[in-house]
KEKOLZA-879368 format. One record per residue (C-alpha): x, y, z; residue in one letter. Coordinates in steps of 0.05 Angstrom, whole numbers, plus 5000, padded with zeros to 4 digits. Layout:
BEGIN
XYZA ...
***
This chain:
BEGIN
477048004888M 478547604959R 472447735010P 473848205067I 477247805121Q 472047805176V 476847615234E 478748365230L 471948595264F 466048385304D 460048285268T 455448275332A 459148895364A 455049585376S 457950125328A 460750725360K 465051325317D 471951495333A 470052075383R 469851495432A 476351245427Y 480551825405F 477852485427S 483052385485E 488152015447A 495552065433S 497352295357A 501151625353E 495551205363S 490451585316R 495851615262G 497052345267A 503852515229I 505653355226H 506553615153T 512354165143R 509454925123P 512654895061E 509754245043V 502754485064A 504055065022D 505454744958F 499254174967I 494854834975L 497955094914D 497054514861V 490454404889A 488655114867G 488055464932W 493256024921H 492456794925V 490956854854E 483556474861A 477556834885D 477656404955L 471856814983R 467656494933N 470655764946A 469155274999R 474854965029L 475154235071L 480953965118E 478153285135P 483953125192S 485453815222A 490253665269G 493454255302E 493254705232G 498354425197D 494054635131F 488555035156L 492955595181L 496055745114P 489355585086A 486056135125V 492156605122R 490656565046R 483656695055L 484657275098L 489157625051D 482457675010Q 477857935069S 476858515114R 477858415192P 470858155230D 467158035157D 463657425174L 461257325093R 467456835100I 464956375149A 461955915101S 468955895064C 472155345109V 470554685149V 474954335187A 474453685220V 478353395280E 476552825327V 481652945376N 480153495427L 487053655443G 489653785375A 482654185367L 484254615413A 491254745393I 488854915326C 483655405355R 488555815393E 493055815338R 487356115290L 485356565343H 492456795338G 492556935272L 485257325266L 488157755319G 494557945278E 489958125223R 485358525262G 479758165288W 476658185349S 475957595395R 468857595401I 467957545325V 473657055315S 470056565368E 464056635328K 467656515257L 471655915285L 465155615317D 462655565245E 469555235222W 471954775268L 467754145279V 469753575334H 467152995297A 469052295263D 470452545194F 468251785169L 461551815198T 459652625202V 454452865154P 457653315104L 455053695038S 457653544974A 459354294956D 466654374971F 471454694918T 477954404954H 479453894998V 487053855031V 490453505084G 494752985107N 489552375130P 491751945190P 496251325177Y 492750735211L 492350065196R 484949735201L 487349215251E 489549695296N 482249975299L 476749845354P 473449275319K 466849535316D 469550225293L 472249755239L 465749505231R 461250105225L 466850395174Y 466749745130R 459449815126S 460150555095Q 466450535059W 468050104994V 475350214991S 476749885061L 477849225022F 482248675051D 487448955089R 486849695072A 489650225116D 484950805139L 486751345101Y 483551015036V 476151225063A 478451815072F 480551955002I 474151594983E 468752065023K 473052655004S 472552564937L 464952494942G 464253154977L 467553474916L 463553974863K 464353864805P 470954064778D 472754054852G 479753864872R 482753424923L 490153464948G 492753004993F 500052725019I 499152055043C 502551385033A 502751134958D 501950404965R 494150394954W 495650644890M 498949934868K 497049444926N 491149024914R 487649264968Y 486949974930G 483049664871G 476249814896P 477950694908L 482150604836R 475750404803A 472150984838I 477451484815I 478151174736A 469851244738G 468051984764A 475352374773F 481452544736H 488452384767L 491353134756E 498153134791V 501852614822Y 509252794859V 513552274890D 516352434958F 520651824965T 526851965011G 524052745020C 523053055090P 515653225080A 514153155151F 516853335213F 517352625238D 519952035205E 514751505176V 515350835143D 511150915084A 512751215017Y 509351915010P 506252244943A 502252844937V 496452754894T 491553224866V 484452994841F 479153314804R 472153184797R 470653084719G 474352784657A 481652944641G 486652674599L 493552864620L 497052744694T 503253204708R 508752904748T 515153014788A 519052504833F 523152724895R 522353514892P 527353994939E 523954084998I 524054935003S 519355404996A 521855674931A 523755024892A 516354784909L 512455484889G 516255434820L 514754664823L 506854834838A 505955334780R 509154784731A 504154274760L 499254754756R 500554754679G 502255524680E 509855464668T 515354984644A 519354564693H 524754054679P 522853654734A 515153534715V 512953104654S 506452824633T 502352214622R 496552054591A 494951344611D 494951284689V 488251124717T 484650534678A 479250154719A 481849794791D 488649784754Q 495349964789P 498150664775W 504450704735V 508751314729F 514151024681N 519751394718E 524850904704D 522550874625G 521450114626C 513850224614M 513850124538A 517449524544I 513149264602I 506849424559H 509449084493R 511748384531L 505148424564E 501848544495R 505847854472S 506647434519L 501547074562P 501847114647A 505746674689L 499746314718E 497046194642S 503345724618V 502345224683G 505845634734V 502745594794H 503846174856V 502545994928G 504146274992I 506345825060G 502645745126V 500346245170A 499646035239T 496646575277G 502046275340A 508346145311D 511246095371A 507245555385V 506245185324F 513145235297I 519144955330G 525044425339K 522343955389D 515243825380L 512443335416D 508143085376V 506942355327E 511042395268P 505642515222S 502943125256R 508743535240K 512043775178L 519644065168P 519044775152L 522945295109V 523645975130T 527246595098T 532546465152R 533845765111D 534646035043I 538646685065R 545246435026S 541746274956G 541545504975R 536945165029V 540745015093E 534744755137W 535444985211R 531144365233G 524644755248C 517444415243W 510744615240V 504944285271L 500543965223N 493143955241P 490743725178F 489943015150E 492842875081A 485742935050D 484243655084G 480043495140R 482043755210I 485143195246V 480842855313D 485342975371P 483342355401D 486841905349V 493542265367Y 494742305443P 501442625436R 498743155399F 492343215436K 497143325494R 500943915460Y 495444285434I 491744225509E 498044455544E 498245135494H 491145145492R 491045935521E 495746145466A 492345735406I 485045895426A 486346755434R 486346695355R 481146915313N 481446355273V 479445895336A 473846395351G 470546255285R 472245465283N 470345275354P 471344505340V 477144565304G 480545085344W 487444865336F 487244955263R 491645345226T 489545965190I 491845695126D 490145045112R 497044605102I 496844225043H 501343685063E 503143464982V 506644184976I 511743915019T 513643394968H 513343804911R 519744144883P 519144874880K 522645514876L 521845944941L 521846794943I 522647235008P 516647705004D 520748275023I 527248334983K 531248864940G 531748364887S 529547714868A 531647194914H 529646604886V 531445904912V 530945164892Y 527344704938E 527243984918E 521543774948G 522343645021K 520044225059L 514144605078Y 514145415065P 513345875118H 508346495108H 513847035084N 515646555037L 512246474971Y 513245824923F 512645704849I 511045014823T 509744794753S 507844204716E 510444464652T 516444924660W 522244594688E 523544874752L 531245044737R 530345414676A 524445774714L 529445964768Q 534146344715T 528346644691V 525146904749L 531747154776S 533547554723S 532348374708R 526448184672L 522847874721A 525048384773H 522248924726A 516048704727F 515348664802V 518249414813A 513949684750T 507549424795Y 510049444878S 510249924921P 517850054949R 518449925025M 522550235070R 530750165049G 528450124978G 525649384984N 520949104933L 514048664953R 515147994913F 507747734929Q 503747294891A 499647934860Q 506348214833Y 509347554808L 503047384771R 504247894728R 510647654693I 510247484623R 512746784602L 513146344538P 510145764534D 514645184550W 513244854494Q 515645334446S 522045384481V 527845034440P 531544454469A 537744764467K 535445394501L 531945034558R 538444644572R 542745324576R 536245694621L 537345014667A 544544974668D 545445754681A 541545584751A 545544984762L 551545324757N 550045964784E 552746274720D 550047034718S 553247104645V 550546494616M 543646654648A 542847424618A 544247154550A 540246544556A 534247024580V 535547524527R 535847054479E 528146704507L 524847444505Y 528847684442G 531648284476L 536548854450D 542949134484D 539049814494V 532849404521T 536948984560W 540749564597E 534149944606Q 531049414649L 536649474687A 534250134718L 527749804732A 525250094795G 530650584798Q 529551334801P 530751684740A 534852254780A 534652404854L 535253074888S 540553274931P 536053084998Q 533652414971A 
***
């Protein structure tokens, strides 16, 4: 795994907890999203906090209580089993919230509910003093004695956190790896607070289940917890606000287990979700519920086989080597940290201090149509940072833009080479023929570049000393390659996939030497002639795929069945 990017936090900063920043912050700035009541009820049901359970002898934690979206229905169920002013239930609930305004609303809503159930104001004040905690969940000490944890943790990118707060969180939670989202730390801590056989039920974005940054959290779960339930809520109105992320409901239990029950895009209604919850608890049968026995394994991505392609993918993974094992290299283009300065059509520097740059806009047509952009090159061919005194025009240019260049984190870490790009530029890549693949696309978009341009950071590039690139272009443009990426990539808005290096490297590929000469020519000719029929036939022959398998691969990344509202 790649080390944590230190530019995300200041190692010299003093630590403050989140109360210093979010006690009076807006809902948007603290990542608060309101969950619909029927969805909150559903999560409580599948996590086991339901009317048929003995809730008076249970203990529930809501780590991000907000205005009470989960707490109100959870308390309502608890009150169904208790009498007014009976403070013996004071130990049954703990609700943590960092924002004072949200906590005040939650408190008044609970007062209203308790009053409706016959509780006096004085006693309900005592009860809520025990239940409600104004704190930063990720730093507040809590005992690991909860039978249930439920909620919707905040959705915040780490780069949006104050640097000293991020430093504090990084020091405590191993799940905050790479560029993880904050909710992974909420999951990590919540899991650690469960009693044996205790259950955690959350709704949050599903990217960590497949992304590289989710690896440490997946390893924690595989080691001591069991994924009992997974429900994909993609396209479903689970929240009052529209969100960019694809949400999923997961239920984890502390302890070992075999089967994971799954469902996809359920109907959002109290009646439909109620029936689904009983089936997901294993009490009834339901046509939308299926089971898997092999979801979690160490830190590996989780795959739920919705499109039915998993058996094909596993067979190919067992029988063929990974892409980079047969001499194919996957890289990513240059990130500058200040594109407006480093990239342009008229960079007034010495010719050796700029390189022609290819971006996604240059390859939209499926061919390279260069628009004339250049990227500033602060590196010599041997990798050394340049001496500006040797290049007066280059020196004048970076001095003219010093303010924008120097404010980047990479400049602060490299006071001598303050003008370097975030990624080192390897000039030799410019002159290598390569395949270019945009990061986010609905389907594979693989473009051949003959060796004249340097790739931008939103492009991945493929080079090879073994495979002929035109033949490789045919394979990587095929539905088989798309199936590999669709299996492991999280879905983005609009149904797009991430064609990142971590997913491209999972594609299986025969050794070039094992490919017959005639088939090599057909694979290359299919790309040169842009012949999709020839390409499909050649790829099928290369992998030995029959008609049924080939048609099954066309379903990769496609939902098996959509609800009317998905």
